[in-house]
N, C-alpha and C positions, 0 to 999 in steps of 0.2 A: 520135449521140444519138437521132435519129429512129428508126433501125432498132432500137435497143435498146428504146425505148418500145413500138414495135409488137410486139416479141418478148414483152415483159412482158404486154401485152394478150392476145396469142395463148395463152400458157401458162395464163392465168387463165380462158380460155374465154369471154371477153367479145366482144360484137358491137359494132362501131362503125357507126353509121348517121347520115347527114346528110340523108336525103330523106324527105319526107312519106309516100311510098308505103310505106316500111318501117314507119312508125309505124302506118299504117292496118291493116297485117297483124296487129298486136298489139292486138286490141280488149279484151284481158283484163288490161291493166295496172291494178294496184290501188295500188301504192306507188311514188311518184316522188320523187326528190331533185332539187330545183331550186336550182342554184348561181348566184346573181346577184352584183351588184356592191356597192359600199360607200356611195358618196355618194347623197344623196336623189335628185337628178336622174338620175343614171346608173341607179339601181335602178328608178325609175319607167319609164324607157325600155325596160326589159326586161319589164315587166308584160304588154304585148300578147302576148308569147310564152307567158307563164304562163296567161293567159286562153284563148288558142287551144288550148294543150295540154289545158286543162281541158274545153274543148268536145269534143275528140277522145275524152277518157277521163273522162266525167262521174262515174264511181264512184270515181275515184282519190283517194287521200289523199296530200297533198304534205308533205314535209319541206323546209325552206328553209335554205340557207346564205347568210348576208347580213352586211354590215357593220353595226356597232352603231348607226350613225346612222339606219339605215333599218328596223330590226327592227320598230318599232312598227306600221308600216303593215300588216304581215301579220296582225295581229289583226283587221283589217277585211276580210280576204279569205277567200273560201270554201275549205273542204276543206284547211285548213292544220293540220298536226300539230305536230311538233317544229321549233323554230327554232334552228339552230346559228349561233353568232356568229363572224365573222371579224374579229379585232381586230389592232392593231399588234403584239401579242405573237406573232401567227401568221406574221409575215414571215420569209422564209428557210426553208430545209429543216428546221432544228432547231425553229423555231417552229411549223411545221406538224404536227409529230409528235403532239402532244395532240389536235389537230383530226382528224387522220387516224385515230387510235385511236377517237375518238368516233363518227365516221360509218361506220367499217368494222365496227362492231358490228352494224349492220343490213344487211339484204339488200333490194335494190330491184328492181323490174321495169324501171325506166327512170331514167337519170341525165341531166340536161341541165345543161351547164356553159357559162355565158356570161361567165365570168371569165378565159378564156384561161389556165387553170391546169392543173396536172398532177394535181389532186385526184381526178378520175374514175378514174385508173389504180388507185387504192387502194380504190375502192368496189366492193363486190360487187353486181353488177347484170346482168340479162339483156341489157340494151341500153343503149348510151351515145351521147350526142350532145355533143360538145364542140369548142371552137374554138381549142384550144391551138396548132395549127399553121396556123390560118387568118389571113392578114393582114387588116388593116382595108381595107374597100372604099372607095376615095376618091370623094368627091363625092356621097355619099348620106347620108341621115339615119341616126343610130345605131340607131333602132328598126327601120328597114327592113333594116339590116345584120343585126340579130339574127334577124329573121323569115326572111331569105334563108338564113342559116346553118342554121336549124333546118328550115324547110319548103321551101327552094329555090324560093320564090315571092316576087314583089315586093309592095309595100305595097298595090297596087291590088286585090289579092285578099283584103284583110282589112278589117274594120270600123274606124271611127275613134272610135266612142263606146263606152266601157266603163263608163259611169257606173252602170249597173245592177249591176255586179259588186262595187261597194264597199258593204260592210255597215256601216251606222251604228247604233250601239247607242242604246237609249232614254236612257241617262244623258247622252249628248252632246246629244240633242234637247232634253231637259229643261233642261240647263245654259244653252242659248242661247234658251230659250223667250221670255224677257222682251224680248229685243232682236231676235227673228227678223224682225219687221216692218221693222227697219232694215237687215237683211242681204239679205232676199229682193229680187232685182232691182236691187241696188245695183252700183256700180262699185268694184271692189277695187283697191287700190294697194299694191304691194310695192316700197318704196324701197331695200331692201338687196340685197346680193350677197355671196357668200362671198369674192370677190376684188375688191378696191377698183377696179381699172381697168374692171371690168364694170358699175360702178354709175353711174347717171345722177345728176347733181348734185342735192342736196337743194333748192337754190333753185329749180331747174327743176320739181321735183315740187310744191313749194308753189304755183308759178304754175299748173301743170296742175290742181291741186286747186281753186284759186280759180275757174278758168275752167269746170271741170266743175260746180262748185256753182252758178255763175251760170246754168247750164242746168237748174237744179232737179233735179240728180241727187244721190242719197244716196251717201255714200262710206264705205268700210270700209278701214281701214288694217291691213295684215298684215305679219308678220315674226317673227323670233326674238327672244328676250330681249336678245340682243346688239345688236339694231337698234331698241330702244325710243327711243333719243335721236332717231333719224331720224323715226320716226312722231310723236313728241312735238312736233317742230318743225312738222310739218304740222298736227297737231290744234290747236296753239296759234293758228294762223293761220286755220284753216278748220273749220267745224262738221263733225265726222265721228265715226264709231264707231271708236275706237282699240282694236283687239284684239291689237296687237303684243306678243308675249311672253306672251299669255294663252291660248294654245291648244296642245294637243299635236298630234301628226301626224294622228290620226284626226279630231279636231275641225277641223283645217285643211282636210281633204278635204270635210267637211260644209259649211263656210262657203263655200269656193270653188264647190262644186256648186250653191249657191243664188244666185250672182252673175249679173249680166247680162254683164259684161265684166271682165276682169282686166288692169290696166296694170302691167307688171312688167319688171324687168331679166331677163337670162338667169339663171334661178334655179330652185330646186326647186319653188316654187309655180307657176312657169310651166309646168313639165312636168306638175304635177297638173292644172292647167286643161286642158292639151292632152289628157290621158288622159280627163278628164270631158267633153270636147267643149264647153268653155266658151270663148266668143270671147275672144281674147287680143291685146292690143297689146304686142308684144315689142320691147324696146329693146336693140339689139345693138351691141357695140363690138369689143374685141379677143378674139373667139372665132369659131370656124368656124360661121357661120349655116347652112351646108348640112347640117352634122352635128347641130347642137344647137337649131335653131329649133323652134317648136311643131310637133308632128306631127299633121297633120289638115288641115282646110280653112278653119276659122273663125279666122283670125288676120291681123294686119297686122304686118309686120316693118319696123321703122324702123332705119336704119343709115346712117352716112356714113363710109366708110373711105378718103376721098380722101388723108388724111395718113398712112395706114398700110395700104395695099392688101395688102401681104404679111404683115401682122401675124398671128401664130399664137397659139393659146390659151396663156396664162401665159408669153408671151415679149414682152409689151408693155413697151417702154422709153420710152413717151411719156405714161405716167400715165393712159391712157384718154382722151386728148384728143378722140378721135373721138366719144365719147359726148356731149360738150358741143356738137357740131355739130347734134344733134337738137334741134329747137325745141319749146317747149310747144305752139305752134299745130299742129305736125304731130301731136303725141300726141293732142291734143283732137280734131282732125279725124278721125283714125283711130278713136278711141273712138266718136265720134258716128256714123261710117260703120257700125261694127259693130252699134251699137244700132238702126240702121235709121231714124234720124230724117230 
């Protein structure tokens, strides 16, 4: 199979490159296709590659192939042209045919695929970088793996703060103008998670909110519309600004960007805070903290895996019991520490 794919690439006249040196030799790239992932958190962890490629080729226009849940964020990113959507209908060879037809109509200078897919094979491009045959690198963060796969360099060679890369429109700023003084410098709390075993108990979050409020800290509650019940339980007990279910993705970037600290489960908002260099208290249970923790330096990771040391992502059979071992005192102490009190 591998030999056949290499042969297809050869007869199409395409070049495969995985080293930064090869990219620097091509300073005239103007059209780039960036193939990223689907879930919010996974997509955000590929954005450092997007921004670093943009630094190498500042005049380039990017087309994006992304999952539907993450498409909105690209409206807040620079130099983005067309956005192709990868949906559940595109699974399997037959499902990919319409997508292949759409992207093959264009010709690119560079294609970067972080999806581990075969799609780059069918794209007309002068140069290609893809990870189809690259195994995951154990023990390192997903963001660093993406950077290594594209640039062949570790995370120490890259910046940790990409907050200036996110473009916030005036409409968003105006929308939250009346409550901005309650957002700026506040502590954000994200009580939800897409997978229940990764969620800290709501009773614990209520205790944390009460303790933080007793320290004269303003609180902002964040989450999706599906998590409104969780945020409502906190807001009924503690005076706070409840924005759960009231923001789109770009607005969520804006709010998190103006917080002092974010307290959160392993979630999409956690990765947004990491990208924006916002101090984060990350609560971890049944997922690989080495791969999915906040990427950067301003974070505190709280976890107790004594009862599930070998637990793997989405294979928890204990209902996330390890999350309940994290105490409200630990969370509050970590938050105060990051605030520099």
